[in-house]
KOLLUMVO-964218 format. One record per residue: y, z, x of N, C-alpha, C in turn; residue in one letter. Coordinates in Angstrom, 3 decimals, padded with zeros to 6 digits. Layout:
N
R|n_v|n_w|n_u|ca_v|ca_w|ca_u|c_v|c_w|c_u|resn
R|Y|Z|X|Y|Z|X|Y|Z|X|a
...
END
This chain:
163
R|n_v|n_w|n_u|ca_v|ca_w|ca_u|c_v|c_w|c_u|resn
R|-015.198|009.543|009.179|-014.663|008.211|009.027|-015.773|007.207|009.353|m
R|-015.897|006.196|008.506|-016.939|005.198|008.740|-016.579|004.363|009.968|v
R|-017.580|003.960|010.756|-017.317|003.285|012.029|-016.454|002.029|011.913|p
R|-016.659|001.213|010.878|-015.902|-000.033|010.782|-014.425|000.195|010.488|w
R|-014.055|001.375|009.998|-012.655|001.665|009.697|-011.913|002.260|010.892|f
R|-012.645|002.807|011.831|-012.042|003.519|012.964|-011.014|002.672|013.712|r
R|-011.350|001.397|014.006|-010.422|000.545|014.761|-009.115|000.380|013.998|k
R|-009.206|000.162|012.680|-007.982|-000.003|011.897|-007.170|001.294|011.876|w
R|-007.812|002.432|011.727|-007.101|003.707|011.719|-006.353|003.913|013.037|a
R|-006.960|003.503|014.137|-006.292|003.605|015.436|-005.077|002.685|015.501|e
R|-005.191|001.476|014.946|-004.062|000.544|014.930|-002.924|001.079|014.059|l
R|-003.259|001.710|012.937|-002.225|002.300|012.081|-001.419|003.352|012.838|e
R|-002.077|004.084|013.718|-001.405|005.141|014.469|-000.307|004.601|015.377|q
R|-000.446|003.374|015.880|000.539|002.820|016.804|001.433|001.764|016.162|v
R|001.162|001.416|014.924|001.950|000.377|014.249|003.404|000.814|014.087|a
R|004.302|-000.165|014.165|005.718|000.090|013.901|006.088|-000.340|012.487|v
R|005.232|-001.116|011.850|005.437|-001.480|010.448|004.082|-001.686|009.798|s
R|004.019|-001.390|008.527|002.795|-001.587|007.756|003.210|-002.136|006.398|i
R|002.593|-003.241|005.992|002.841|-003.831|004.677|001.505|-003.914|003.967|r
R|001.400|-003.286|002.815|000.123|-003.167|002.133|000.231|-003.655|000.699|s
R|-000.694|-004.492|000.281|-000.779|-004.900|-001.112|-002.109|-004.417|-001.665|y
R|-002.064|-003.686|-002.760|-003.263|-003.166|-003.403|-003.161|-003.413|-004.897|q
R|-003.997|-004.274|-005.458|-003.885|-004.557|-006.876|-004.555|-003.530|-007.778|p
R|-005.438|-002.695|-007.235|-006.237|-001.833|-008.099|-006.145|-000.343|-007.808|l
R|-005.777|000.042|-006.607|-005.736|001.454|-006.233|-004.456|001.765|-005.483|l
R|-004.093|003.036|-005.427|-002.982|003.472|-004.598|-003.386|003.218|-003.149|v
R|-002.514|002.619|-002.333|-002.851|002.365|-000.931|-003.293|003.638|-000.208|p
R|-004.239|003.481|000.688|-004.830|004.611|001.393|-003.827|005.552|002.031|g
R|-002.787|005.012|002.653|-001.799|005.875|003.303|-001.012|006.708|002.306|l
R|-001.090|006.353|001.044|-000.342|007.082|000.035|-001.236|007.962|-000.827|l
R|-002.515|008.021|-000.519|-003.454|008.727|-001.396|-003.526|010.230|-001.165|q
R|-003.794|010.663|000.041|-003.966|012.097|000.254|-002.880|012.628|001.167|t
R|-002.473|013.829|000.896|-001.393|014.440|001.658|-001.709|014.526|003.154|e
R|-002.898|014.988|003.498|-003.217|015.212|004.913|-003.174|013.917|005.724|a
R|-003.821|012.864|005.220|-003.857|011.599|005.961|-002.475|010.961|005.986|y
R|-001.808|010.918|004.858|-000.482|010.309|004.803|000.501|011.061|005.696|a
R|000.440|012.379|005.703|001.351|013.154|006.540|001.122|012.870|008.020|q
R|-000.133|012.709|008.405|-000.435|012.432|009.817|000.201|011.124|010.268|a
R|000.248|010.132|009.384|000.840|008.843|009.717|002.342|008.843|009.451|i
R|002.750|009.245|008.253|004.128|009.070|007.796|005.103|010.086|008.364|l
R|004.619|011.229|008.822|005.527|012.225|009.385|005.426|012.300|010.891|d
R|004.914|011.269|011.493|004.869|011.218|012.953|006.305|011.193|013.483|a
R|006.453|011.406|014.792|007.781|011.431|015.399|008.552|010.142|015.113|e
R|007.870|009.013|015.190|008.483|007.727|014.866|007.595|007.040|013.831|a
R|007.699|007.462|012.563|006.799|006.920|011.547|007.037|005.432|011.340|p
R|005.976|004.711|010.981|006.153|003.287|010.710|006.913|003.108|009.398|p
R|007.571|001.999|009.289|008.169|001.619|008.002|007.018|001.122|007.147|r
R|006.816|001.761|006.019|005.713|001.421|005.135|006.251|000.809|003.858|l
R|005.812|-000.408|003.572|006.125|-001.064|002.309|004.797|-001.315|001.615|v
R|004.633|-000.747|000.428|003.405|-000.921|-000.333|003.755|-001.586|-001.658|a
R|003.002|-002.610|-002.010|003.152|-003.270|-003.299|001.882|-002.981|-004.087|v
R|002.069|-002.487|-005.304|000.931|-002.188|-006.173|001.178|-002.828|-007.534|i
R|000.121|-003.073|-008.247|000.256|-003.534|-009.618|000.441|-002.317|-010.527|d
R|001.176|-002.476|-011.622|001.453|-001.380|-012.545|000.171|-000.731|-013.053|e
R|-000.891|-001.503|-013.167|-002.166|-000.951|-013.647|-002.645|000.208|-012.772|v
R|-002.269|000.199|-011.494|-002.632|001.287|-010.582|-002.072|002.619|-011.091|v
R|-000.897|002.574|-011.672|-000.250|003.787|-012.178|-000.835|004.250|-013.501|l
R|-001.440|003.339|-014.234|-001.862|003.633|-015.604|-003.372|003.799|-015.780|r
R|-004.184|003.334|-014.834|-005.639|003.452|-014.960|-006.074|004.858|-014.572|r
R|-006.859|005.478|-015.425|-007.326|006.847|-015.164|-008.338|006.837|-014.023|v
R|-008.046|007.586|-012.999|-008.985|007.842|-011.904|-009.152|009.352|-011.892|v
R|-010.347|009.829|-012.111|-010.567|011.271|-012.249|-010.234|011.678|-013.671|g
R|-009.145|012.420|-013.831|-008.700|012.823|-015.163|-007.178|012.818|-015.187|d
R|-006.592|013.289|-016.289|-005.131|013.259|-016.436|-004.447|014.103|-015.352|r
R|-005.048|015.207|-014.986|-004.449|016.070|-013.955|-004.430|015.365|-012.601|a
R|-005.524|014.683|-012.274|-005.582|013.929|-011.015|-004.485|012.867|-011.016|v
R|-004.366|012.149|-012.123|-003.364|011.085|-012.208|-001.947|011.649|-012.160|m
R|-001.715|012.766|-012.837|-000.380|013.378|-012.807|000.001|013.724|-011.371|a
R|-000.936|014.332|-010.647|-000.672|014.684|-009.251|-000.470|013.469|-008.376|g
R|-001.304|012.444|-008.561|-001.222|011.250|-007.726|000.066|010.479|-007.961|q
R|000.428|010.279|-009.216|001.637|009.499|-009.511|002.887|010.270|-009.084|v
R|002.893|011.593|-009.261|004.021|012.402|-008.788|004.123|012.324|-007.260|a
R|002.986|012.372|-006.587|002.961|012.254|-005.122|003.503|010.899|-004.690|h
R|003.096|009.857|-005.384|003.573|008.505|-005.094|005.089|008.419|-005.276|l
R|005.608|009.012|-006.346|007.056|009.009|-006.581|007.792|009.732|-005.462|a
R|007.244|010.848|-005.008|007.882|011.606|-003.922|007.898|010.800|-002.632|a
R|006.781|010.164|-002.306|006.725|009.345|-001.090|007.658|008.151|-001.180|l
R|007.753|007.552|-002.364|008.588|006.366|-002.544|010.065|006.664|-002.302|a
R|010.451|007.929|-002.391|011.833|008.311|-002.144|012.170|008.534|-000.682|g
R|011.179|008.487|000.183|011.435|008.696|001.608|012.118|007.472|002.221|r
R|012.917|007.734|003.234|013.709|006.674|003.865|012.852|005.539|004.423|e
R|011.730|005.854|005.029|010.912|004.840|005.701|009.762|004.325|004.836|h
R|009.779|004.665|003.542|008.712|004.240|002.634|009.322|003.478|001.450|v
R|008.722|002.345|001.140|009.052|001.611|-000.083|007.771|001.419|-000.861|q
R|007.807|001.713|-002.142|006.690|001.396|-003.023|007.266|000.478|-004.089|v
R|006.747|-000.730|-004.154|007.230|-001.707|-005.122|006.103|-002.019|-006.096|r
R|006.468|-002.147|-007.364|005.486|-002.312|-008.423|005.617|-003.695|-009.057|v
R|004.467|-004.366|-009.199|004.419|-005.618|-009.944|004.162|-005.251|-011.399|i
R|005.083|-005.601|-012.315|004.918|-005.221|-013.719|003.640|-005.786|-014.325|p
R|003.083|-005.031|-015.266|001.829|-005.426|-015.918|001.959|-006.757|-016.645|a
R|003.148|-007.069|-017.144|003.307|-008.318|-017.890|003.434|-009.545|-016.986|e
R|003.438|-009.349|-015.680|003.494|-010.496|-014.768|002.226|-011.325|-014.904|s
R|002.356|-012.647|-014.786|001.156|-013.491|-014.875|000.309|-013.358|-013.607|p
R|-000.810|-014.042|-013.595|-001.672|-014.057|-012.421|-000.838|-014.409|-011.200|w
R|-001.142|-013.756|-010.097|-000.461|-014.064|-008.834|-001.482|-014.016|-007.708|h
R|-001.115|-014.567|-006.573|-002.050|-014.734|-005.450|-002.651|-013.420|-004.957|t
R|-001.947|-012.323|-005.124|-002.456|-011.040|-004.659|-003.689|-010.555|-005.388|g
R|-003.897|-011.050|-006.596|-005.052|-010.595|-007.360|-006.370|-011.058|-006.751|l
R|-006.307|-011.909|-005.737|-007.514|-012.319|-005.020|-008.075|-011.183|-004.170|a
R|-007.264|-010.127|-003.931|-007.777|-008.977|-003.194|-006.735|-008.299|-002.334|g
R|-006.999|-007.045|-001.987|-006.059|-006.263|-001.187|-006.051|-006.692|000.273|p
R|-004.929|-006.417|000.929|-004.817|-006.665|002.370|-003.683|-005.819|002.915|f
R|-003.717|-005.592|004.206|-002.680|-004.828|004.892|-002.295|-005.606|006.137|v
R|-001.005|-005.671|006.408|-000.492|-006.282|007.633|000.156|-005.191|008.471|l
R|-000.075|-005.207|009.766|000.528|-004.208|010.650|001.200|-004.906|011.815|a
R|002.440|-004.522|012.059|003.167|-005.004|013.230|003.064|-003.971|014.336|g
R|002.655|-004.392|015.509|002.501|-003.476|016.647|003.762|-003.500|017.507|l
R|003.955|-002.495|018.360|005.172|-002.422|019.167|005.430|-003.660|020.032|p
R|004.372|-004.353|020.451|004.562|-005.538|021.301|004.843|-006.811|020.506|d
R|004.989|-006.680|019.173|005.273|-007.839|018.338|004.044|-008.486|017.727|g
R|002.871|-008.076|018.158|001.632|-008.612|017.594|001.496|-008.177|016.151|t
R|001.012|-009.080|015.314|000.689|-008.715|013.937|-000.801|-008.862|013.736|e
R|-001.374|-007.866|013.084|-002.782|-007.870|012.732|-002.893|-007.601|011.242|l
R|-004.075|-007.845|010.719|-004.297|-007.591|009.297|-005.589|-006.817|009.121|a
R|-005.697|-006.229|007.944|-006.917|-005.525|007.579|-007.248|-005.947|006.160|y
R|-008.472|-006.405|005.967|-008.934|-006.744|004.626|-010.165|-005.906|004.332|i
R|-010.312|-005.575|003.075|-011.362|-004.667|002.641|-012.137|-005.323|001.513|d
R|-013.436|-005.145|001.521|-014.227|-005.603|000.381|-015.236|-004.519|000.029|n
R|-016.148|-004.823|-000.845|-017.062|-003.777|-001.311|-018.106|-003.374|-000.280|q
R|-018.233|-004.123|000.793|-019.194|-003.766|001.835|-018.558|-003.063|003.017|l
R|-017.399|-003.564|003.455|-016.751|-003.001|004.647|-015.352|-003.559|004.798|r
R|-014.635|-003.012|005.740|-013.319|-003.520|006.085|-013.393|-004.330|007.358|g
R|-012.376|-005.148|007.576|-012.377|-006.019|008.749|-010.958|-006.151|009.294|q
R|-010.808|-005.938|010.593|-009.543|-006.192|011.268|-009.467|-007.687|011.539|v
R|-008.351|-008.298|011.188|-008.150|-009.737|011.354|-007.082|-009.944|012.422|v
R|-007.432|-010.672|013.470|-006.469|-010.915|014.541|-006.143|-012.392|014.730|s
R|-006.909|-013.291|014.113|-006.649|-014.726|014.251|-005.256|-015.026|013.705|d
R|-004.356|-015.592|014.526|-002.977|-015.839|014.095|-002.862|-016.712|012.841|p
R|-003.765|-017.659|012.664|-003.727|-018.519|011.480|-004.027|-017.699|010.223|v
R|-005.035|-016.833|010.310|-005.382|-015.989|009.167|-004.285|-014.967|008.868|d
R|-003.718|-014.380|009.923|-002.642|-013.406|009.741|-001.430|-014.092|009.102|v
R|-001.118|-015.314|009.543|000.004|-016.061|008.962|-000.257|-016.373|007.488|a
R|-001.497|-016.704|007.161|-001.855|-016.980|005.766|-001.634|-015.733|004.910|s
R|-002.051|-014.589|005.417|-001.833|-013.338|004.683|-000.342|-013.003|004.611|l
R|000.412|-013.377|005.637|001.866|-013.185|005.604|002.508|-013.974|004.461|g
R|002.027|-015.183|004.222|002.533|-015.978|003.105|002.149|-015.341|001.769|r
R|000.951|-014.801|001.704|000.536|-014.104|000.480|001.397|-012.861|000.258|r
R|001.744|-012.175|001.363|002.620|-011.016|001.268|003.958|-011.412|000.641|w
R|004.536|-012.486|001.121|005.813|-012.952|000.574|005.675|-013.241|-000.919|e
R|004.535|-013.788|-001.315|004.300|-014.093|-002.719|004.228|-012.827|-003.565|s
R|003.466|-011.821|-003.127|003.333|-010.605|-003.943|004.632|-009.806|-003.978|v
R|005.373|-009.785|-002.881|006.648|-009.052|-002.916|007.639|-009.770|-003.834|t
R|007.509|-011.080|-003.947|008.360|-011.826|-004.863|008.087|-011.497|-006.320|g
R|006.884|-011.054|-006.629|006.513|-010.669|-007.996|006.925|-009.241|-008.327|e
R|007.138|-008.420|-007.308|007.385|-006.988|-007.508|008.831|-006.697|-007.906|a
R|008.984|-005.603|-008.632|010.315|-005.108|-008.964|011.020|-004.654|-007.686|l
R|012.349|-004.655|-007.664|013.069|-004.083|-006.518|012.732|-002.598|-006.360|p
R|013.084|-002.041|-005.222|012.727|-000.664|-004.881|013.162|000.340|-005.940|r
R|014.428|000.347|-006.313|014.922|001.356|-007.262|014.244|001.223|-008.625|r
R|014.086|000.000|-009.094|013.413|-000.194|-010.384|011.958|000.249|-010.312|q
R|011.327|000.027|-009.165|009.939|000.465|-008.987|009.840|001.980|-009.043|s
R|010.754|002.667|-008.372|010.749|004.137|-008.397|010.966|004.639|-009.825|i
R|011.884|004.017|-010.550|012.119|004.407|-011.941|010.853|004.241|-012.781|e
R|010.137|003.123|-012.584|008.905|002.894|-013.331|007.841|003.925|-012.961|l
R|007.705|004.220|-011.678|006.720|005.221|-011.231|007.037|006.577|-011.874|i
R|008.297|006.957|-011.867|008.698|008.239|-012.467|008.449|008.247|-013.969|r
R|008.736|007.120|-014.615|008.493|007.021|-016.065|007.020|007.188|-016.380|e
R|006.169|006.513|-015.628|004.726|006.630|-015.860|004.246|008.039|-015.545|v
R|004.831|008.669|-014.533|004.436|010.042|-014.178|004.606|010.987|-015.363|a
R|005.630|010.778|-016.160|005.845|011.666|-017.315|004.748|011.493|-018.371|t
R|004.108|010.326|-018.398|003.051|010.104|-019.401|001.751|010.823|-019.036|t
R|001.607|011.195|-017.776|000.390|011.873|-017.315|000.476|013.383|-017.442|w
R|001.696|013.924|-017.533|001.807|015.399|-017.569|001.714|015.955|-018.964|s
END
């Protein structure tokens, strides 16, 4: 694990909620079985809400087999009680989330922190003004996303196109 990510990974371990918006890739907690299981199958797993753009489901990463496995995995996780995966349809116009990915985490003491990632490194954000700004962006991207059941239906539909 790269040093700049370590602090965020530790915060994820104790978070009681995680809200993630990713416009281009499947969120990290939903990518690999081993890492996701360590977080999501803990004794008291956090409630995870991930918002992704539909392009995430349709853009080839690796090959068709990789995508078939990834989208099927995403559909399976989206059906779990403590996980929501919501999809912003491809036909949606530009929205504030396209400025870049971010993650918000609520800690047991009520503190909220954020994590932003760019092409050089990731950064934990603790300034309340910045976290509040990202909270408003979160509300905006979730407003663009399909409801939970419709999102799961779309994920399953796209999964059939990869197999």
